[in-house]
N, CA, C and O atoms as a Maestro MAE file, in Angstrom:
{
 s_m_m2io_version
 :::
 2.0.0
}

f_m_ct {
 s_m_title
 :::
 protein
 m_atom[336] {
  # First column is atom index #
  i_m_mmod_type
  r_m_x_coord
  r_m_y_coord
  r_m_z_coord
  i_m_residue_number
  s_m_chain_name
  s_m_pdb_residue_name
  s_m_pdb_atom_name
  i_m_atomic_number
  :::
  1 25 -0.056 -3.088 -10.142 1 A "UNK " " N  " 7
  2 3 -0.464 -3.958 -11.229 1 A "UNK " " CA " 6
  3 2 -1.688 -4.732 -10.757 1 A "UNK " " C  " 6
  4 15 -1.766 -5.178 -9.612 1 A "UNK " " O  " 8
  5 25 -2.636 -4.875 -11.672 2 A "UNK " " N  " 7
  6 3 -3.860 -5.615 -11.374 2 A "UNK " " CA " 6
  7 2 -4.514 -5.996 -12.706 2 A "UNK " " C  " 6
  8 15 -4.080 -5.584 -13.782 2 A "UNK " " O  " 8
  9 25 -5.568 -6.795 -12.588 3 A "UNK " " N  " 7
  10 3 -6.376 -7.166 -13.742 3 A "UNK " " CA " 6
  11 2 -7.819 -6.777 -13.493 3 A "UNK " " C  " 6
  12 15 -8.267 -6.730 -12.348 3 A "UNK " " O  " 8
  13 25 -8.551 -6.496 -14.572 4 A "UNK " " N  " 7
  14 3 -9.988 -6.264 -14.457 4 A "UNK " " CA " 6
  15 2 -10.654 -7.348 -15.279 4 A "UNK " " C  " 6
  16 15 -10.293 -7.584 -16.432 4 A "UNK " " O  " 8
  17 25 -11.646 -8.014 -14.664 5 A "UNK " " N  " 7
  18 3 -12.354 -9.087 -15.343 5 A "UNK " " CA " 6
  19 2 -13.745 -9.217 -14.745 5 A "UNK " " C  " 6
  20 15 -13.936 -9.017 -13.546 5 A "UNK " " O  " 8
  21 25 -14.716 -9.554 -15.591 6 A "UNK " " N  " 7
  22 3 -16.052 -9.808 -15.088 6 A "UNK " " CA " 6
  23 2 -16.007 -11.083 -14.254 6 A "UNK " " C  " 6
  24 15 -15.441 -12.094 -14.669 6 A "UNK " " O  " 8
  25 25 -16.603 -11.019 -13.094 7 A "UNK " " N  " 7
  26 3 -16.553 -12.141 -12.159 7 A "UNK " " CA " 6
  27 2 -17.932 -12.435 -11.643 7 A "UNK " " C  " 6
  28 15 -18.902 -11.777 -12.019 7 A "UNK " " O  " 8
  29 25 -18.022 -13.420 -10.785 8 A "UNK " " N  " 7
  30 3 -19.278 -13.854 -10.213 8 A "UNK " " CA " 6
  31 2 -18.981 -14.302 -8.779 8 A "UNK " " C  " 6
  32 15 -18.035 -15.050 -8.535 8 A "UNK " " O  " 8
  33 25 -19.793 -13.841 -7.850 9 A "UNK " " N  " 7
  34 3 -19.632 -14.243 -6.450 9 A "UNK " " CA " 6
  35 2 -20.943 -14.793 -5.950 9 A "UNK " " C  " 6
  36 15 -21.895 -14.047 -5.723 9 A "UNK " " O  " 8
  37 25 -20.993 -16.105 -5.776 10 A "UNK " " N  " 7
  38 3 -22.186 -16.784 -5.285 10 A "UNK " " CA " 6
  39 2 -23.432 -16.440 -6.097 10 A "UNK " " C  " 6
  40 15 -24.513 -16.227 -5.548 10 A "UNK " " O  " 8
  41 25 -23.251 -16.391 -7.431 11 A "UNK " " N  " 7
  42 3 -24.379 -16.093 -8.311 11 A "UNK " " CA " 6
  43 2 -24.612 -14.636 -8.544 11 A "UNK " " C  " 6
  44 15 -25.495 -14.286 -9.327 11 A "UNK " " O  " 8
  45 25 -23.866 -13.760 -7.905 12 A "UNK " " N  " 7
  46 3 -24.016 -12.317 -8.086 12 A "UNK " " CA " 6
  47 2 -22.944 -11.835 -9.046 12 A "UNK " " C  " 6
  48 15 -21.757 -11.988 -8.758 12 A "UNK " " O  " 8
  49 25 -23.325 -11.257 -10.182 13 A "UNK " " N  " 7
  50 3 -22.315 -10.781 -11.130 13 A "UNK " " CA " 6
  51 2 -21.539 -9.583 -10.565 13 A "UNK " " C  " 6
  52 15 -22.119 -8.671 -9.977 13 A "UNK " " O  " 8
  53 25 -20.237 -9.610 -10.756 14 A "UNK " " N  " 7
  54 3 -19.381 -8.498 -10.354 14 A "UNK " " CA " 6
  55 2 -18.624 -8.041 -11.626 14 A "UNK " " C  " 6
  56 15 -17.555 -8.564 -11.941 14 A "UNK " " O  " 8
  57 25 -19.188 -7.074 -12.336 15 A "UNK " " N  " 7
  58 3 -18.546 -6.600 -13.561 15 A "UNK " " CA " 6
  59 2 -17.252 -5.857 -13.234 15 A "UNK " " C  " 6
  60 15 -17.175 -5.109 -12.259 15 A "UNK " " O  " 8
  61 25 -16.259 -6.076 -14.056 16 A "UNK " " N  " 7
  62 3 -14.969 -5.395 -13.942 16 A "UNK " " CA " 6
  63 2 -14.369 -5.537 -12.520 16 A "UNK " " C  " 6
  64 15 -13.931 -4.553 -11.925 16 A "UNK " " O  " 8
  65 25 -14.358 -6.734 -12.008 17 A "UNK " " N  " 7
  66 3 -13.740 -6.986 -10.693 17 A "UNK " " CA " 6
  67 2 -12.256 -6.675 -10.781 17 A "UNK " " C  " 6
  68 15 -11.618 -6.921 -11.805 17 A "UNK " " O  " 8
  69 25 -11.721 -6.139 -9.717 18 A "UNK " " N  " 7
  70 3 -10.299 -5.759 -9.598 18 A "UNK " " CA " 6
  71 2 -9.574 -6.944 -8.960 18 A "UNK " " C  " 6
  72 15 -9.816 -7.291 -7.804 18 A "UNK " " O  " 8
  73 25 -8.688 -7.551 -9.734 19 A "UNK " " N  " 7
  74 3 -8.010 -8.790 -9.310 19 A "UNK " " CA " 6
  75 2 -6.520 -8.526 -9.099 19 A "UNK " " C  " 6
  76 15 -5.836 -8.031 -9.994 19 A "UNK " " O  " 8
  77 25 -6.029 -8.861 -7.913 20 A "UNK " " N  " 7
  78 3 -4.638 -8.649 -7.583 20 A "UNK " " CA " 6
  79 2 -3.945 -9.908 -7.104 20 A "UNK " " C  " 6
  80 15 -4.547 -10.769 -6.462 20 A "UNK " " O  " 8
  81 25 -2.639 -9.997 -7.438 21 A "UNK " " N  " 7
  82 3 -1.779 -11.033 -6.898 21 A "UNK " " CA " 6
  83 2 -1.224 -10.546 -5.566 21 A "UNK " " C  " 6
  84 15 -0.720 -9.429 -5.454 21 A "UNK " " O  " 8
  85 25 -1.330 -11.415 -4.553 22 A "UNK " " N  " 7
  86 3 -0.930 -10.992 -3.191 22 A "UNK " " CA " 6
  87 2 -0.034 -12.088 -2.610 22 A "UNK " " C  " 6
  88 15 -0.236 -13.277 -2.856 22 A "UNK " " O  " 8
  89 25 0.939 -11.660 -1.849 23 A "UNK " " N  " 7
  90 3 1.862 -12.545 -1.102 23 A "UNK " " CA " 6
  91 2 2.510 -13.626 -1.947 23 A "UNK " " C  " 6
  92 15 2.400 -14.808 -1.623 23 A "UNK " " O  " 8
  93 25 3.174 -13.251 -3.007 24 A "UNK " " N  " 7
  94 3 3.856 -14.294 -3.782 24 A "UNK " " CA " 6
  95 2 5.054 -14.831 -3.029 24 A "UNK " " C  " 6
  96 15 5.747 -14.083 -2.340 24 A "UNK " " O  " 8
  97 25 5.294 -16.095 -3.154 25 A "UNK " " N  " 7
  98 3 6.486 -16.725 -2.545 25 A "UNK " " CA " 6
  99 2 7.040 -17.746 -3.510 25 A "UNK " " C  " 6
  100 15 6.293 -18.424 -4.216 25 A "UNK " " O  " 8
  101 25 8.337 -17.850 -3.536 26 A "UNK " " N  " 7
  102 3 9.021 -18.774 -4.444 26 A "UNK " " CA " 6
  103 2 9.247 -20.096 -3.672 26 A "UNK " " C  " 6
  104 15 9.675 -20.107 -2.517 26 A "UNK " " O  " 8
  105 25 8.945 -21.174 -4.350 27 A "UNK " " N  " 7
  106 3 9.124 -22.497 -3.715 27 A "UNK " " CA " 6
  107 2 10.610 -22.737 -3.426 27 A "UNK " " C  " 6
  108 15 11.490 -22.130 -4.037 27 A "UNK " " O  " 8
  109 25 10.855 -23.633 -2.487 28 A "UNK " " N  " 7
  110 3 12.239 -23.925 -2.090 28 A "UNK " " CA " 6
  111 2 13.087 -24.431 -3.245 28 A "UNK " " C  " 6
  112 15 14.286 -24.160 -3.312 28 A "UNK " " O  " 8
  113 25 12.464 -25.160 -4.145 29 A "UNK " " N  " 7
  114 3 13.231 -25.650 -5.322 29 A "UNK " " CA " 6
  115 2 13.339 -24.625 -6.426 29 A "UNK " " C  " 6
  116 15 13.935 -24.895 -7.468 29 A "UNK " " O  " 8
  117 25 12.759 -23.432 -6.209 30 A "UNK " " N  " 7
  118 3 12.787 -22.304 -7.157 30 A "UNK " " CA " 6
  119 2 12.194 -22.607 -8.506 30 A "UNK " " C  " 6
  120 15 12.616 -22.056 -9.522 30 A "UNK " " O  " 8
  121 25 11.200 -23.498 -8.515 31 A "UNK " " N  " 7
  122 3 10.507 -23.833 -9.752 31 A "UNK " " CA " 6
  123 2 9.134 -23.218 -9.854 31 A "UNK " " C  " 6
  124 15 8.578 -23.129 -10.949 31 A "UNK " " O  " 8
  125 25 8.571 -22.789 -8.737 32 A "UNK " " N  " 7
  126 3 7.183 -22.325 -8.720 32 A "UNK " " CA " 6
  127 2 7.040 -21.053 -7.886 32 A "UNK " " C  " 6
  128 15 7.819 -20.787 -6.971 32 A "UNK " " O  " 8
  129 25 6.007 -20.275 -8.243 33 A "UNK " " N  " 7
  130 3 5.567 -19.153 -7.447 33 A "UNK " " CA " 6
  131 2 4.215 -19.530 -6.869 33 A "UNK " " C  " 6
  132 15 3.312 -19.901 -7.620 33 A "UNK " " O  " 8
  133 25 4.051 -19.448 -5.568 34 A "UNK " " N  " 7
  134 3 2.760 -19.633 -4.922 34 A "UNK " " CA " 6
  135 2 2.235 -18.256 -4.569 34 A "UNK " " C  " 6
  136 15 2.990 -17.409 -4.094 34 A "UNK " " O  " 8
  137 25 0.947 -18.022 -4.796 35 A "UNK " " N  " 7
  138 3 0.408 -16.696 -4.530 35 A "UNK " " CA " 6
  139 2 -1.088 -16.744 -4.252 35 A "UNK " " C  " 6
  140 15 -1.772 -17.699 -4.619 35 A "UNK " " O  " 8
  141 25 -1.578 -15.708 -3.604 36 A "UNK " " N  " 7
  142 3 -3.013 -15.524 -3.363 36 A "UNK " " CA " 6
  143 2 -3.530 -14.634 -4.478 36 A "UNK " " C  " 6
  144 15 -2.802 -13.805 -5.023 36 A "UNK " " O  " 8
  145 25 -4.813 -14.825 -4.809 37 A "UNK " " N  " 7
  146 3 -5.485 -13.963 -5.784 37 A "UNK " " CA " 6
  147 2 -6.682 -13.343 -5.043 37 A "UNK " " C  " 6
  148 15 -7.544 -14.057 -4.530 37 A "UNK " " O  " 8
  149 25 -6.717 -12.023 -4.998 38 A "UNK " " N  " 7
  150 3 -7.823 -11.329 -4.335 38 A "UNK " " CA " 6
  151 2 -8.707 -10.678 -5.367 38 A "UNK " " C  " 6
  152 15 -8.215 -10.019 -6.282 38 A "UNK " " O  " 8
  153 25 -10.004 -10.854 -5.232 39 A "UNK " " N  " 7
  154 3 -11.016 -10.249 -6.087 39 A "UNK " " CA " 6
  155 2 -11.732 -9.168 -5.285 39 A "UNK " " C  " 6
  156 15 -12.192 -9.402 -4.168 39 A "UNK " " O  " 8
  157 25 -11.817 -7.984 -5.880 40 A "UNK " " N  " 7
  158 3 -12.484 -6.844 -5.222 40 A "UNK " " CA " 6
  159 2 -13.448 -6.206 -6.198 40 A "UNK " " C  " 6
  160 15 -13.214 -6.216 -7.407 40 A "UNK " " O  " 8
  161 25 -14.535 -5.648 -5.677 41 A "UNK " " N  " 7
  162 3 -15.448 -4.883 -6.538 41 A "UNK " " CA " 6
  163 2 -14.781 -3.591 -7.012 41 A "UNK " " C  " 6
  164 15 -14.970 -3.174 -8.155 41 A "UNK " " O  " 8
  165 25 -14.015 -2.969 -6.146 42 A "UNK " " N  " 7
  166 3 -13.246 -1.761 -6.449 42 A "UNK " " CA " 6
  167 2 -11.873 -1.904 -5.795 42 A "UNK " " C  " 6
  168 15 -11.721 -2.650 -4.828 42 A "UNK " " O  " 8
  169 25 -10.890 -1.202 -6.309 43 A "UNK " " N  " 7
  170 3 -9.524 -1.327 -5.818 43 A "UNK " " CA " 6
  171 2 -9.399 -1.022 -4.339 43 A "UNK " " C  " 6
  172 15 -8.570 -1.623 -3.656 43 A "UNK " " O  " 8
  173 25 -10.210 -0.096 -3.825 44 A "UNK " " N  " 7
  174 3 -10.081 0.326 -2.427 44 A "UNK " " CA " 6
  175 2 -10.912 -0.525 -1.455 44 A "UNK " " C  " 6
  176 15 -10.869 -0.291 -0.247 44 A "UNK " " O  " 8
  177 25 -11.663 -1.502 -1.964 45 A "UNK " " N  " 7
  178 3 -12.527 -2.302 -1.084 45 A "UNK " " CA " 6
  179 2 -11.840 -3.576 -0.638 45 A "UNK " " C  " 6
  180 15 -10.827 -3.997 -1.197 45 A "UNK " " O  " 8
  181 25 -12.416 -4.168 0.379 46 A "UNK " " N  " 7
  182 3 -11.925 -5.458 0.871 46 A "UNK " " CA " 6
  183 2 -12.265 -6.537 -0.150 46 A "UNK " " C  " 6
  184 15 -13.251 -6.412 -0.876 46 A "UNK " " O  " 8
  185 25 -11.455 -7.600 -0.215 47 A "UNK " " N  " 7
  186 3 -11.761 -8.683 -1.156 47 A "UNK " " CA " 6
  187 2 -13.088 -9.354 -0.848 47 A "UNK " " C  " 6
  188 15 -13.424 -9.592 0.312 47 A "UNK " " O  " 8
  189 25 -13.850 -9.660 -1.914 48 A "UNK " " N  " 7
  190 3 -15.085 -10.432 -1.726 48 A "UNK " " CA " 6
  191 2 -14.807 -11.918 -1.925 48 A "UNK " " C  " 6
  192 15 -15.623 -12.765 -1.562 48 A "UNK " " O  " 8
  193 25 -13.632 -12.229 -2.512 49 A "UNK " " N  " 7
  194 3 -13.287 -13.623 -2.764 49 A "UNK " " CA " 6
  195 2 -11.751 -13.700 -2.901 49 A "UNK " " C  " 6
  196 15 -11.090 -12.750 -3.320 49 A "UNK " " O  " 8
  197 25 -11.229 -14.863 -2.531 50 A "UNK " " N  " 7
  198 3 -9.792 -15.102 -2.725 50 A "UNK " " CA " 6
  199 2 -9.566 -16.559 -3.109 50 A "UNK " " C  " 6
  200 15 -10.401 -17.429 -2.859 50 A "UNK " " O  " 8
  201 25 -8.415 -16.794 -3.722 51 A "UNK " " N  " 7
  202 3 -8.036 -18.167 -4.044 51 A "UNK " " CA " 6
  203 2 -6.521 -18.245 -4.053 51 A "UNK " " C  " 6
  204 15 -5.826 -17.231 -3.991 51 A "UNK " " O  " 8
  205 25 -6.030 -19.461 -4.131 52 A "UNK " " N  " 7
  206 3 -4.582 -19.710 -4.167 52 A "UNK " " CA " 6
  207 2 -4.242 -20.289 -5.530 52 A "UNK " " C  " 6
  208 15 -5.046 -21.000 -6.133 52 A "UNK " " O  " 8
  209 25 -3.023 -19.973 -6.017 53 A "UNK " " N  " 7
  210 3 -2.604 -20.563 -7.257 53 A "UNK " " CA " 6
  211 2 -1.088 -20.724 -7.243 53 A "UNK " " C  " 6
  212 15 -0.393 -20.179 -6.385 53 A "UNK " " O  " 8
  213 25 -0.600 -21.478 -8.205 54 A "UNK " " N  " 7
  214 3 0.818 -21.765 -8.363 54 A "UNK " " CA " 6
  215 2 1.171 -21.602 -9.826 54 A "UNK " " C  " 6
  216 15 0.459 -22.097 -10.699 54 A "UNK " " O  " 8
  217 25 2.253 -20.919 -10.095 55 A "UNK " " N  " 7
  218 3 2.699 -20.712 -11.460 55 A "UNK " " CA " 6
  219 2 4.147 -21.148 -11.597 55 A "UNK " " C  " 6
  220 15 4.897 -21.125 -10.621 55 A "UNK " " O  " 8
  221 25 4.548 -21.544 -12.801 56 A "UNK " " N  " 7
  222 3 5.980 -21.831 -13.002 56 A "UNK " " CA " 6
  223 2 6.801 -20.563 -12.728 56 A "UNK " " C  " 6
  224 15 6.338 -19.446 -12.961 56 A "UNK " " O  " 8
  225 25 8.006 -20.757 -12.238 57 A "UNK " " N  " 7
  226 3 8.881 -19.637 -11.956 57 A "UNK " " CA " 6
  227 2 10.148 -19.740 -12.783 57 A "UNK " " C  " 6
  228 15 10.776 -20.796 -12.858 57 A "UNK " " O  " 8
  229 25 10.516 -18.621 -13.404 58 A "UNK " " N  " 7
  230 3 11.730 -18.534 -14.170 58 A "UNK " " CA " 6
  231 2 12.711 -17.604 -13.426 58 A "UNK " " C  " 6
  232 15 12.501 -16.392 -13.369 58 A "UNK " " O  " 8
  233 25 13.750 -18.169 -12.876 59 A "UNK " " N  " 7
  234 3 14.706 -17.409 -12.086 59 A "UNK " " CA " 6
  235 2 15.301 -16.239 -12.885 59 A "UNK " " C  " 6
  236 15 15.608 -15.188 -12.322 59 A "UNK " " O  " 8
  237 25 15.458 -16.431 -14.190 60 A "UNK " " N  " 7
  238 3 16.021 -15.386 -15.040 60 A "UNK " " CA " 6
  239 2 14.952 -14.493 -15.666 60 A "UNK " " C  " 6
  240 15 15.261 -13.604 -16.459 60 A "UNK " " O  " 8
  241 25 13.711 -14.733 -15.307 61 A "UNK " " N  " 7
  242 3 12.603 -13.949 -15.882 61 A "UNK " " CA " 6
  243 2 12.345 -12.658 -15.139 61 A "UNK " " C  " 6
  244 15 13.134 -12.234 -14.294 61 A "UNK " " O  " 8
  245 25 11.212 -12.036 -15.476 62 A "UNK " " N  " 7
  246 3 10.824 -10.805 -14.824 62 A "UNK " " CA " 6
  247 2 10.473 -11.054 -13.378 62 A "UNK " " C  " 6
  248 15 10.532 -12.195 -12.918 62 A "UNK " " O  " 8
  249 25 10.104 -10.003 -12.638 63 A "UNK " " N  " 7
  250 3 9.831 -10.158 -11.216 63 A "UNK " " CA " 6
  251 2 8.634 -11.101 -10.994 63 A "UNK " " C  " 6
  252 15 7.860 -11.364 -11.914 63 A "UNK " " O  " 8
  253 25 8.501 -11.590 -9.788 64 A "UNK " " N  " 7
  254 3 7.477 -12.596 -9.484 64 A "UNK " " CA " 6
  255 2 6.045 -12.135 -9.751 64 A "UNK " " C  " 6
  256 15 5.197 -12.934 -10.148 64 A "UNK " " O  " 8
  257 25 5.779 -10.858 -9.533 65 A "UNK " " N  " 7
  258 3 4.430 -10.322 -9.793 65 A "UNK " " CA " 6
  259 2 4.098 -10.392 -11.278 65 A "UNK " " C  " 6
  260 15 3.018 -10.845 -11.656 65 A "UNK " " O  " 8
  261 25 5.026 -9.943 -12.116 66 A "UNK " " N  " 7
  262 3 4.805 -9.971 -13.570 66 A "UNK " " CA " 6
  263 2 4.629 -11.424 -14.024 66 A "UNK " " C  " 6
  264 15 3.740 -11.705 -14.829 66 A "UNK " " O  " 8
  265 25 5.434 -12.327 -13.540 67 A "UNK " " N  " 7
  266 3 5.333 -13.744 -13.905 67 A "UNK " " CA " 6
  267 2 3.971 -14.291 -13.475 67 A "UNK " " C  " 6
  268 15 3.346 -15.032 -14.234 67 A "UNK " " O  " 8
  269 25 3.501 -13.946 -12.284 68 A "UNK " " N  " 7
  270 3 2.224 -14.433 -11.789 68 A "UNK " " CA " 6
  271 2 1.069 -13.887 -12.646 68 A "UNK " " C  " 6
  272 15 0.174 -14.646 -13.019 68 A "UNK " " O  " 8
  273 25 1.077 -12.593 -12.959 69 A "UNK " " N  " 7
  274 3 0.022 -12.007 -13.789 69 A "UNK " " CA " 6
  275 2 0.050 -12.595 -15.186 69 A "UNK " " C  " 6
  276 15 -1.005 -12.885 -15.751 69 A "UNK " " O  " 8
  277 25 1.233 -12.777 -15.758 70 A "UNK " " N  " 7
  278 3 1.335 -13.366 -17.089 70 A "UNK " " CA " 6
  279 2 0.728 -14.765 -17.091 70 A "UNK " " C  " 6
  280 15 0.006 -15.138 -18.016 70 A "UNK " " O  " 8
  281 25 1.029 -15.537 -16.043 71 A "UNK " " N  " 7
  282 3 0.447 -16.893 -15.923 71 A "UNK " " CA " 6
  283 2 -1.061 -16.825 -15.834 71 A "UNK " " C  " 6
  284 15 -1.756 -17.563 -16.532 71 A "UNK " " O  " 8
  285 25 -1.590 -15.934 -14.967 72 A "UNK " " N  " 7
  286 3 -3.059 -15.826 -14.833 72 A "UNK " " CA " 6
  287 2 -3.725 -15.527 -16.149 72 A "UNK " " C  " 6
  288 15 -4.742 -16.133 -16.487 72 A "UNK " " O  " 8
  289 25 -3.155 -14.581 -16.909 73 A "UNK " " N  " 7
  290 3 -3.755 -14.202 -18.183 73 A "UNK " " CA " 6
  291 2 -3.715 -15.358 -19.206 73 A "UNK " " C  " 6
  292 15 -4.427 -15.307 -20.209 73 A "UNK " " O  " 8
  293 25 -2.912 -16.377 -18.970 74 A "UNK " " N  " 7
  294 3 -2.873 -17.534 -19.876 74 A "UNK " " CA " 6
  295 2 -3.954 -18.572 -19.545 74 A "UNK " " C  " 6
  296 15 -4.165 -19.513 -20.311 74 A "UNK " " O  " 8
  297 25 -4.618 -18.408 -18.438 75 A "UNK " " N  " 7
  298 3 -5.660 -19.346 -17.994 75 A "UNK " " CA " 6
  299 2 -7.011 -19.004 -18.644 75 A "UNK " " C  " 6
  300 15 -7.330 -17.831 -18.836 75 A "UNK " " O  " 8
  301 25 -7.791 -20.021 -18.976 76 A "UNK " " N  " 7
  302 3 -9.121 -19.760 -19.557 76 A "UNK " " CA " 6
  303 2 -10.004 -18.868 -18.658 76 A "UNK " " C  " 6
  304 15 -10.774 -18.056 -19.171 76 A "UNK " " O  " 8
  305 25 -9.904 -19.007 -17.367 77 A "UNK " " N  " 7
  306 3 -10.732 -18.194 -16.454 77 A "UNK " " CA " 6
  307 2 -10.413 -16.716 -16.532 77 A "UNK " " C  " 6
  308 15 -11.241 -15.890 -16.147 77 A "UNK " " O  " 8
  309 25 -9.227 -16.357 -17.024 78 A "UNK " " N  " 7
  310 3 -8.821 -14.952 -17.120 78 A "UNK " " CA " 6
  311 2 -8.729 -14.464 -18.554 78 A "UNK " " C  " 6
  312 15 -8.150 -13.413 -18.828 78 A "UNK " " O  " 8
  313 25 -9.311 -15.244 -19.478 79 A "UNK " " N  " 7
  314 3 -9.302 -14.837 -20.879 79 A "UNK " " CA " 6
  315 2 -10.039 -13.501 -21.000 79 A "UNK " " C  " 6
  316 15 -11.146 -13.341 -20.487 79 A "UNK " " O  " 8
  317 25 -9.419 -12.564 -21.671 80 A "UNK " " N  " 7
  318 3 -9.999 -11.250 -21.875 80 A "UNK " " CA " 6
  319 2 -9.752 -10.290 -20.720 80 A "UNK " " C  " 6
  320 15 -10.254 -9.167 -20.749 80 A "UNK " " O  " 8
  321 25 -8.994 -10.695 -19.703 81 A "UNK " " N  " 7
  322 3 -8.696 -9.786 -18.583 81 A "UNK " " CA " 6
  323 2 -7.886 -8.628 -19.089 81 A "UNK " " C  " 6
  324 15 -7.039 -8.781 -19.969 81 A "UNK " " O  " 8
  325 25 -8.146 -7.470 -18.533 82 A "UNK " " N  " 7
  326 3 -7.447 -6.219 -18.928 82 A "UNK " " CA " 6
  327 2 -6.458 -5.834 -17.828 82 A "UNK " " C  " 6
  328 15 -6.772 -5.928 -16.642 82 A "UNK " " O  " 8
  329 25 -5.262 -5.400 -18.230 83 A "UNK " " N  " 7
  330 3 -4.311 -4.838 -17.282 83 A "UNK " " CA " 6
  331 2 -4.804 -3.496 -16.802 83 A "UNK " " C  " 6
  332 15 -5.373 -2.718 -17.568 83 A "UNK " " O  " 8
  333 25 -4.582 -3.229 -15.525 84 A "UNK " " N  " 7
  334 3 -4.907 -1.905 -15.017 84 A "UNK " " CA " 6
  335 2 -3.940 -1.513 -13.932 84 A "UNK " " C  " 6
  336 15 -4.049 -0.421 -13.374 84 A "UNK " " O  " 8
  :::
 }
 m_bond[335] {
  # First column is bond index #
  i_m_from
  i_m_to
  i_m_order
  :::
  1 1 2 1
  2 2 3 1
  3 3 4 2
  4 3 5 1
  5 5 6 1
  6 6 7 1
  7 7 8 2
  8 7 9 1
  9 9 10 1
  10 10 11 1
  11 11 12 2
  12 11 13 1
  13 13 14 1
  14 14 15 1
  15 15 16 2
  16 15 17 1
  17 17 18 1
  18 18 19 1
  19 19 20 2
  20 19 21 1
  21 21 22 1
  22 22 23 1
  23 23 24 2
  24 23 25 1
  25 25 26 1
  26 26 27 1
  27 27 28 2
  28 27 29 1
  29 29 30 1
  30 30 31 1
  31 31 32 2
  32 31 33 1
  33 33 34 1
  34 34 35 1
  35 35 36 2
  36 35 37 1
  37 37 38 1
  38 38 39 1
  39 39 40 2
  40 39 41 1
  41 41 42 1
  42 42 43 1
  43 43 44 2
  44 43 45 1
  45 45 46 1
  46 46 47 1
  47 47 48 2
  48 47 49 1
  49 49 50 1
  50 50 51 1
  51 51 52 2
  52 51 53 1
  53 53 54 1
  54 54 55 1
  55 55 56 2
  56 55 57 1
  57 57 58 1
  58 58 59 1
  59 59 60 2
  60 59 61 1
  61 61 62 1
  62 62 63 1
  63 63 64 2
  64 63 65 1
  65 65 66 1
  66 66 67 1
  67 67 68 2
  68 67 69 1
  69 69 70 1
  70 70 71 1
  71 71 72 2
  72 71 73 1
  73 73 74 1
  74 74 75 1
  75 75 76 2
  76 75 77 1
  77 77 78 1
  78 78 79 1
  79 79 80 2
  80 79 81 1
  81 81 82 1
  82 82 83 1
  83 83 84 2
  84 83 85 1
  85 85 86 1
  86 86 87 1
  87 87 88 2
  88 87 89 1
  89 89 90 1
  90 90 91 1
  91 91 92 2
  92 91 93 1
  93 93 94 1
  94 94 95 1
  95 95 96 2
  96 95 97 1
  97 97 98 1
  98 98 99 1
  99 99 100 2
  100 99 101 1
  101 101 102 1
  102 102 103 1
  103 103 104 2
  104 103 105 1
  105 105 106 1
  106 106 107 1
  107 107 108 2
  108 107 109 1
  109 109 110 1
  110 110 111 1
  111 111 112 2
  112 111 113 1
  113 113 114 1
  114 114 115 1
  115 115 116 2
  116 115 117 1
  117 117 118 1
  118 118 119 1
  119 119 120 2
  120 119 121 1
  121 121 122 1
  122 122 123 1
  123 123 124 2
  124 123 125 1
  125 125 126 1
  126 126 127 1
  127 127 128 2
  128 127 129 1
  129 129 130 1
  130 130 131 1
  131 131 132 2
  132 131 133 1
  133 133 134 1
  134 134 135 1
  135 135 136 2
  136 135 137 1
  137 137 138 1
  138 138 139 1
  139 139 140 2
  140 139 141 1
  141 141 142 1
  142 142 143 1
  143 143 144 2
  144 143 145 1
  145 145 146 1
  146 146 147 1
  147 147 148 2
  148 147 149 1
  149 149 150 1
  150 150 151 1
  151 151 152 2
  152 151 153 1
  153 153 154 1
  154 154 155 1
  155 155 156 2
  156 155 157 1
  157 157 158 1
  158 158 159 1
  159 159 160 2
  160 159 161 1
  161 161 162 1
  162 162 163 1
  163 163 164 2
  164 163 165 1
  165 165 166 1
  166 166 167 1
  167 167 168 2
  168 167 169 1
  169 169 170 1
  170 170 171 1
  171 171 172 2
  172 171 173 1
  173 173 174 1
  174 174 175 1
  175 175 176 2
  176 175 177 1
  177 177 178 1
  178 178 179 1
  179 179 180 2
  180 179 181 1
  181 181 182 1
  182 182 183 1
  183 183 184 2
  184 183 185 1
  185 185 186 1
  186 186 187 1
  187 187 188 2
  188 187 189 1
  189 189 190 1
  190 190 191 1
  191 191 192 2
  192 191 193 1
  193 193 194 1
  194 194 195 1
  195 195 196 2
  196 195 197 1
  197 197 198 1
  198 198 199 1
  199 199 200 2
  200 199 201 1
  201 201 202 1
  202 202 203 1
  203 203 204 2
  204 203 205 1
  205 205 206 1
  206 206 207 1
  207 207 208 2
  208 207 209 1
  209 209 210 1
  210 210 211 1
  211 211 212 2
  212 211 213 1
  213 213 214 1
  214 214 215 1
  215 215 216 2
  216 215 217 1
  217 217 218 1
  218 218 219 1
  219 219 220 2
  220 219 221 1
  221 221 222 1
  222 222 223 1
  223 223 224 2
  224 223 225 1
  225 225 226 1
  226 226 227 1
  227 227 228 2
  228 227 229 1
  229 229 230 1
  230 230 231 1
  231 231 232 2
  232 231 233 1
  233 233 234 1
  234 234 235 1
  235 235 236 2
  236 235 237 1
  237 237 238 1
  238 238 239 1
  239 239 240 2
  240 239 241 1
  241 241 242 1
  242 242 243 1
  243 243 244 2
  244 243 245 1
  245 245 246 1
  246 246 247 1
  247 247 248 2
  248 247 249 1
  249 249 250 1
  250 250 251 1
  251 251 252 2
  252 251 253 1
  253 253 254 1
  254 254 255 1
  255 255 256 2
  256 255 257 1
  257 257 258 1
  258 258 259 1
  259 259 260 2
  260 259 261 1
  261 261 262 1
  262 262 263 1
  263 263 264 2
  264 263 265 1
  265 265 266 1
  266 266 267 1
  267 267 268 2
  268 267 269 1
  269 269 270 1
  270 270 271 1
  271 271 272 2
  272 271 273 1
  273 273 274 1
  274 274 275 1
  275 275 276 2
  276 275 277 1
  277 277 278 1
  278 278 279 1
  279 279 280 2
  280 279 281 1
  281 281 282 1
  282 282 283 1
  283 283 284 2
  284 283 285 1
  285 285 286 1
  286 286 287 1
  287 287 288 2
  288 287 289 1
  289 289 290 1
  290 290 291 1
  291 291 292 2
  292 291 293 1
  293 293 294 1
  294 294 295 1
  295 295 296 2
  296 295 297 1
  297 297 298 1
  298 298 299 1
  299 299 300 2
  300 299 301 1
  301 301 302 1
  302 302 303 1
  303 303 304 2
  304 303 305 1
  305 305 306 1
  306 306 307 1
  307 307 308 2
  308 307 309 1
  309 309 310 1
  310 310 311 1
  311 311 312 2
  312 311 313 1
  313 313 314 1
  314 314 315 1
  315 315 316 2
  316 315 317 1
  317 317 318 1
  318 318 319 1
  319 319 320 2
  320 319 321 1
  321 321 322 1
  322 322 323 1
  323 323 324 2
  324 323 325 1
  325 325 326 1
  326 326 327 1
  327 327 328 2
  328 327 329 1
  329 329 330 1
  330 330 331 1
  331 331 332 2
  332 331 333 1
  333 333 334 1
  334 334 335 1
  335 335 336 2
  :::
 }
}
């Protein structure tokens, strides 16, 4: 599972960047998912950028990856992102 979205790295446009959720972990209180976000020009390349994020976690919901991607797609920065 991944997302495709137009991105920018230090002023350089990266069209259709391949964005993946990496290393999700559930907080001790089981309320949040902490995860890394990797941005790549192509799926097989090394990340050109990464960031950290936190999403609400629903113990009865879908797996942590699906919950993290659903959360990302709800953010303005990922508006229009395509599943791939």
